[in-house]
Backbone as a ProteinNet text record, in pm:
[ID]
protein_1_A
[PRIMARY]
MTKRLVFFNDNTGSVGMVGEYGIIDTKGNVVVSHKVEDAKQLADLIVNVQEEKK
[TERTIARY]
7978.3	8052	7992.9	8077.8	8029.6	8067.8	8134.4	8177.9	8128.1	8125.5	8090.4	8210.3	8185	8289.3	8286.6	8403.1	8414.6	8440.7	8372.9	8394.4	8431.3	8502.8	8539.3	8510.7	8444.9	8409.3	8442.1	8518.4	8546.3	8495.3	8445.9	8394.8	8466.9	8567.4	8646.9	8584.2	8554.9	8498.3	8578.9	8535.5	8609	8594	8492.3	8468.5	8536.4	8546.9	8607.7	8572.8	8623.8	8597.8	8481	8398.6	8292.7	8314.4	8304.5	8329	8227	8233.1	8144.1	8220	8195.8	8254.7	8157.2	8172.4	8081.2	8100.3	7995.3	7998.6	7884.3	7915	7816.1	7800.3	7674.8	7651.8	7664.7	7644.3	7662.7	7560.3	7452.9	7351.7	7369.4	7475.8	7502.7	7436	7376.4	7309.8	7408.5	7402.9	7484.7	7420.7	7492.9	7436.8	7490.1	7604.3	7660.8	7715.9	7684.3	7734.2	7762.3	7878.4	7915.6	7956.5	7903.6	7942.5	8039.6	8137.3	8236.9	8228.7	8192.2	8184.7	8316.3	8355.6	8473.2	8601.4	8621.8	8747.5	8859.9	8972.9	9087	9180	9178.2	9264.2	9201.2	9253.7	9197	9207.6	9307.8	9323.4	9204.4	9130.1	9009.3	8896.5	8906	8801.4	8840	8967.3	9014.5	9049.9	8955.3	8969.5	8924	8950.5	8897.7	8746.7	8677.5	8532.1	8503	8456.4	8437.1	8346.6	8244.8	8150.7	8213	8329.6	8394.8	8452.3	8488.3	8548.4	8443.9	8485.4	8393.7	8388.3
15750.1	15805.9	15943.7	16040.6	16175.8	16228.7	16148.1	16195.2	16102.1	16154.8	16072.4	15986.3	15878.8	15789.4	15784.9	15775.6	15754.5	15605.5	15545.5	15403.1	15379.3	15269.4	15221.9	15072.8	15024.4	14884	14836.9	14728.4	14675.6	14533.1	14500.2	14367	14318.3	14236.4	14185.6	14056.7	14053.1	13933.4	13890.9	13787.3	13737.4	13829.6	13913.5	14002.7	14137.5	14183.2	14312.1	14357.9	14472.8	14526.5	14623.8	14616.5	14713.8	14765.8	14894.7	14950	15053	15089.5	15192.1	15266.3	15394.1	15471.7	15580.8	15628.5	15732.2	15765.6	15816.8	15863.4	15798.6	15757.4	15701.8	15801.4	15833	15929.1	15861.4	15937.2	15886.5	15780.7	15767.1	15664.9	15541	15537.7	15421.4	15424.5	15536.9	15549.4	15598.1	15540	15587.5	15715.8	15827.5	15955.4	16001.6	15950.4	15980.2	15849.4	15817.2	15692.2	15711.7	15666.4	15670.1	15529.3	15484.1	15353	15371.3	15280.9	15282.3	15147.2	15149.2	15027.2	15008	14885.6	14851	14916.8	14918	14969.5	14874.2	14929.4	14847.7	14815.3	14899.6	14880.6	14950.4	14921.5	14982.2	15133.7	15187.9	15333.4	15399.4	15324.6	15378.6	15395	15324.5	15327.7	15413	15409.7	15483.5	15624.3	15712.8	15848.8	15949.2	16076.2	16179	16186.7	16187.6	16201.6	16349.9	16414	16559.2	16605.7	16529.7	16569	16561	16497	16484.9	16617.8	16703.8	16832.1	16923.6	17002	17094.1	17226
14895.5	14784.6	14752.3	14728.5	14703.9	14567.1	14485.4	14354.2	14244.7	14125	14009.4	13971.4	13901.8	13853.3	13701.2	13642.2	13498.2	13476.9	13378.4	13353	13207.5	13186.2	13053.3	13050.5	12947.1	12935.7	12795.6	12785.4	12652.1	12641.8	12524.3	12495.1	12371	12392.2	12281.5	12232	12103.7	12044	11923.3	11857.5	11741.3	11620.3	11619.6	11507	11527.6	11648.7	11677.4	11817	11853	11985.3	11981.7	12082	12103.7	12244.7	12262.1	12394.2	12432.2	12557.2	12609.3	12718.2	12726.8	12834.9	12875.1	12996.3	13042	13187.9	13249.9	13387.7	13465.2	13588.3	13680	13793.9	13830.6	13939.2	14075.5	14181.2	14317	14357.2	14279	14307.6	14221.9	14139.6	14055.9	13920.5	13883.3	13753.8	13648.4	13530.1	13418.7	13367.1	13376.4	13335.7	13201	13160.5	13029.2	12976.2	12853.3	12796.5	12648.2	12607	12465.9	12423.1	12312.5	12259.8	12144.5	12137.8	12031.5	11960.3	11833.8	11753.6	11678.3	11656	11575.5	11625	11754	11808.9	11769.8	11735.7	11693.7	11809.8	11913.7	12030.2	12150.3	12269.3	12390.2	12388.2	12321.8	12314.3	12244.4	12165.3	12101.7	12203.3	12316.1	12418.7	12538.6	12575.3	12692.5	12646.2	12655.6	12603.2	12709.3	12686.8	12776	12760.2	12871.4	12870.4	12888	12782.3	12782.3	12896.3	12928.5	13033	13173.1	13184	13314.5	13359.6	13264.5	13298.2	13358.9	13456.7	13524.5	13454.7
[MASK]
++++++++++++++++++++++++++++++++++++++++++++++++++++++

């Protein structure tokens, strides 16, 4: 693999959604990570990752 990957992860529980999104480098390391607490819907987690832009 020669490019970075953007990831989105949601954890839906009985209390609410918690999510995380960011960038994984070519070695599998998370290099950028943002956590979102109390998300109301997936659209709160699936967003543009500013660091993804060149």
